[in-house]
N, C-alpha and C positions, 0 to 999 in steps of 0.2 A: 661744260665741264664750267662755260662762264657763266650760264645762266645760275645753276647751282651757287659760284661764289656770290654774285650778285643778291638772290635772294637769301643767303646768310648774312651779307650786309643789312642788306632790308630790315632781316629776324633781330639781328642786333642791334640794329635801330629802334625798332617798335617796342620788341620784349624791355629792351632796357629804359626806355621811357616809360614805358608800364611800370617796372619795378621802381624806377625814381618817384611813380605816382602814387604808388602805394605806401612805398616809406612815408612819403610826405603826410600821406594821411595814420600814419604809425605813429610819427613822432608825435602828433595833436594831443599822444595819451598824456595826462598831465604826471604819471607817475614815473615816465621817462625822463633822464636826467637831460637837460638842453645841450649839456657840452657832449655828449654822444649823438645829437641830432645828425651831423654830419656825417658820421662813420654809418649811421645807419643808411642813409640816405645814398650814400656810395655804395653800401652793402647791396642795396636794393638792386641799383642801377648794373651793378656788375654782376650780380645773379642774375637779372632779366639779359643780359647781355651774352650769358655763357647759355642759358637756358636756349635763346633765338639762333645762336650759331648752331646748336646741336640739331633741335626739334625744326627748325624751318622748313627744311626739306622733306621732312617726312608730313608735313602740316600742309605742303604744297602739291611737290613736285610727285611724289609717291601716289596722292589720291589721285592725281591729274593723269598719272598714266594708267592707274585703273580704267577710270573713267573713259579714256581714248580706246584701252583694247573693249572694253564692253560695246563701247559704240561701233568698234571697226568690225567685230562681229554680227551686229544688227542687220538687220535688212533695211534699204532706204524705206520701205512702206511702214515699215515698224516704227522706224525714227518721226517720219513725218506724219503718219496716227497720232502718236506718242505727243508728238508736239501742238498738233490742232486739237488734240483731245484735252490737254490742260489748259489750254487760251480760254475754250470753249468751256470747261469746269469751271476756271477764275472767273470768266464774263457772266457766267450762271449765278455763280457764289457772289460778286459785285452787286447784282440787281436784287438778290434777296437780302443782301447785307443793308441796304436802306432801310426799309421797314424795322428789321431786326436794332437798329442805330435808335431808333424812335421810342425803343424800351428805358423802362427806369435803371439806373446803376441797380446793381454793377452789370445785367445782363444786357444792358444797350453797349456796355463798351468789350464785352468779350463773345458773346455772341456771334459778331458780325465776321470778325476773323475767323470762328471757329466754323461757321460756316461755309465760309470762301474756300477754307482749306479743306473740307470734306469734298466741296464741289470741283474744288482742282485735282485732289486725288482719285474719286472714283473715275474724272474724266479720262485722267492718266491713265488708270488700270485697266478703264473697259475695252479702250482704244489700242493700249499693248495686248492686250488678248486677243480679241480681235480687230487685227489689222484692215480687213476686207471691208467693214462698215464704212471705211472714208477714202476706199480706194476710186469708188466713181470722183469723189470730189476731186482728189491729185488726180486722175486723166485729165477733167477738164480744166482745172488749170494749169498743168505743166504740159499739155500736149495739143500740138493745133488740131493733131490727125488721132482720130480711134486708136488708141492704145492695143496691139496686137500683141496679145501674151506670148511666153517664151514657149516653144513646141513642147506640147504632151503637159501646160499647166494647167490644161483641164482636159480630166482623165474620163474618157466617156464612162458614163455608167453601165453595168450588166458587161463589161469587155474586160478580160483575166489580162491580169497587170502582174508583168514579172520586174522588180526592180535591181540592177546591176549595180554592185559594187565594185570599188577598185581592186581588190584582187582579182575578179573574174574578167575584168578589162584586161588587165595589164597579162591574165595567163594567156589568152588569146585565142582559146580552142572555140570559144562562142560562137566565133564566125563562121568555124566549120559546121558546129550546132543546132546554128540558125539556116545554114544552108539546105540543113536534110530535113528538114518542117516539121522538126517533134516539138519544139515549143509554139504555141497556140496563142491568141492576143497579140500585148505589144510590149515593147519591151521598153523602159522607163529609166532612165540617168536623172538623178536629183541633182543639183548644181550646188551642194555641197558636196557629191562625189567627184562632180565633173572639177571643184577647185581642190581638193585634195589631190586629186589626178595631175593638175596644174603644177603644186606645190611640190609633191615628186619628180618632175618633169624641169624645175626649176633649182635642185640639188643641186648643192656643190660635188657631193658624192658620185663619181661617174656610173658607178653601178646603178647608184639609184637614178639618174637621170636617163639612163639610157632606157628603163625600165617604163618612167614615166611617160617620155616621149613616145615607145614603143606602146604602149596603153593608149595614147592621142590618136594616133595612127591607126590602132585597130578599130575606136570609137568612129574615125572617120569613113573607114569601110565598110562598118557595120551601116550607117546613116546613108551612106551610096549603095552596096550591093545587095545587104540584109532584106530577103522576103519577107520579114517579120518588121514590121513597123517599130522604129525607133526613136524614142524623143525624151526633149528634155523638159524637166519639171521643174518651175521654181516654188513649188512649195516649201514649207519652212517645221519646223517643230521648235517654238518659242520655247524657249526655256531649257534647251537640252545643248551639251557642246560637244559631246563624242560623235563622230563620221557615225560609227556603227550603230550607235543609240537613239540617232536619229532617224538610221535606217530602219530599224527595227518598229520604231515608232512609229515612222511613216508607212512600213506596212500594215501595221495595225489599221490605222486608221483608214485605208483606202482596202485593207481587205486583200494585201497583193500579196505575192512571194516572195522572196528573196533569191536571187541567183548569185553563186558563191563559191570559192574554193577554201574559204577561212573556216577551218576548224572550231576556231573560237567562237566568231560569228556563229555559225551552226550551231553549236549546242546552245548557246544565248539565246537564241533566237526561236530553237524548239522548247527551251523551259518558258516560255513567254507564248504558247503556242501560236507561233508564226511558222507560214509553211516556207522550206528551207529546200532550193533545188542545188544539192551540191553536184559540182563538174566530178570533181575524182570519183564520187560514190559512183556515179554514172560510167564512168572510162572503165570504172572496177567491174560495173554488172554488164558492161558489155565484150568485156576482155572476153578470148577466145576459150572455150571449156572443152576439158582434155580430160579423160578418163582413166586411172591405171589398165596397162594392156595396150591401149594406141599407140599405134606409132605414125612419125611426121620425120619430115628433111629438117636438119637445122645445123646453121654456120655457127660451129664450135670459133668464139672471140679471143679469150682470154684462158689466163688459169683462175680457178677456185679457191677460195679460202682454205680448204683443205688439200690434204695431200693426192696427188693424181687429178682430181675436179678441175673440169672445163667448164667454163661459161657459155651460154650464147641468150640470143633474147628472138621472142615472135615477133609479126609485124605491128600489134599492137602495146611493145612495149613490156610482157612478161618476162621474167626472169627462167632461166631453163637452166639447171646444173647437173652437168653429166659426170656422173660418176664415173672412174676410171676413164674420162674425156680428154686431159690433158696432152695426149699423144695424138689428136685430132687438131689442137688449136691451129686455124687458118683452113681448116675445109669444112664441107658441107656433107654432113653423114647422116644417115638414118637414125634415130634413136626411139627405143620404147619409154614410156611415160612407168613409173614405177610407185612414185607417189604424188600426191599435193597436199600443197600448206599455205591454208589463208593467214596470212597477220595480219597485223593492226597497218601494215605499209601494203598491203595488197597480194597477190597472189604469187605462189612460188611454185615453182613444179621440177621435182628431180626425175631423172631420165636415165638410161644407160646405151650404149650403143648396141644397135641392134645383133653384132657377129659377137659381142659381151655377153649380152641377154640369151642368145643362141645356146 
């Protein structure tokens, strides 16, 4: 708040002075009577001061905040590379500018500036698009020891890679899936996914905070106990801000699959021809298959939505609706499957008590 006030005061002075100076030029026009010169000058100063009061924060604080936000989202290697590229480009431009300045006017006046700006722009753009070009120079300047890459930042060629998203880490079932040995290759967690997980863990909302901390703990368990290699990668996707979009772009670049239970991410990735491994679809696929007429034992837990219905669950979580089963709530009984329904939410089984079926 104090900075805004100070900037407004500076804006009043600067814009007011500019208004007075402009008014002083206007009153030099012979057609303007001398007796109103003072009024024009005062009006110019007041108008300039009002404009400075209103627009100074928009011209200073807001652009600065946008610039700061953009810089915060950029990886350190990109900032370093862009800075070096800009200086190298300007240096080459300055070297080229001297012989151009010897050309006759007006070429000798304008071409050096244009060429220097063009070299600076090319250097900045090239090193921003390909920050790895200067990675070796950065290592030599700022590290006394050889740089050890973030674990997993170097993806081994011809090795199946599976990228994990935030939702599947928080879900937790990935640890059990890894123990079964169904996943081949290696699991890779991009740093931007880890940052999102940390952001969730730092949330002020208790539920989100607990989910985030659970995800971090699961990730630690994966690194310690999983038979499948789990690595972190600092690979970035320049120009992409959303985590899901980054994940899809990185999967396309690496030829990797995405392991998730996020329905929307699943569909968007499939539309972009990225292979998706959905934990929910896997869970539905391995649920117990029961056909009409088969019998099994079921513990009836609660009443169903309809009259006289009872509800129980199989070990894999499949809901079983028992017709005329409300009287058996709290008991384990033999039931016979009457029909099986496959819905968007999963498989639902309808059954009858064997006594009733008989």
